[in-house]
N, C-alpha and C positions, 0 to 999 in steps of 0.2 A: 196115686197110680194114674189118676186122670191126666195130670200134666205130663207124665212120661209117654202116655199113649199118643199125644199130639206129635211127639218127635220121632216115633218109630218109623214112619214113612221116610223121613229125611235121613235117618241113620241107615236104613235099608238101601236107599238110593245112593248114598255116599259109599256104602260097601260095594254095591254093584258097579259104580263108576270107577272106584279104585281097582276093582278086579278087571274091568274092561280095559282100563288104561295100562295096567301091568301086562296084560296079554298082548296089547297092540304095540308096545314099545319096540318089539323086534320086527314088526312087519311094516311095510309101506302101504298104509291104508287111507291116507288122505290127511290134509292139515286141519280140517274142520272138526274131526272127531275128538281130539284132546280137549279143545275148547268146549265142545258140546258136553262131554262127560264131566268136565270140571265145573261147569255152571248148572248142570242138571240138579244137583242137590240144593242149589240156592232156591229153586222154585218151591221145593217141598219145605225148606226152611221158612220161606216167607208165608206160605200157607199155614205152617204150624204156629208161627208167631201171631198171625192174625187170629187163628182159632183160639189160642190161649188168651189173647186180649179180649175176645168176644165172650169167652167162658167166664172170665173175671167180671166183666160188666154184667153178665146175666146173674151171677151170684150176688153181686152188689144190689142189683134191682130187686131180686127176690128178698133180700134182707130188708131193704127199705119198704117193700110191699108188706112183709110180715110186721114190721114196726107200725106201719100205718093201720093195719088191720087190728093190731093190739090196742092202739089208741082209740079206734072206733068202738071196740068192744067195752072198753072201760068207761 
């Protein structure tokens, strides 16, 4: 469940971007908005991938720390 939680903001942002893009297709609202809405989920994707990588590194460090503590106790 922890790995899915990192991607919820990106999925929500992608949903909102698709919704905004579909609403704006019929109106003349500017050329910058489609590019903005298409690249907005990328920000959340990169944050999610960095967070997942950091979480894995933390888990690995905790595992190594526990192993070292076990060696010191023995």
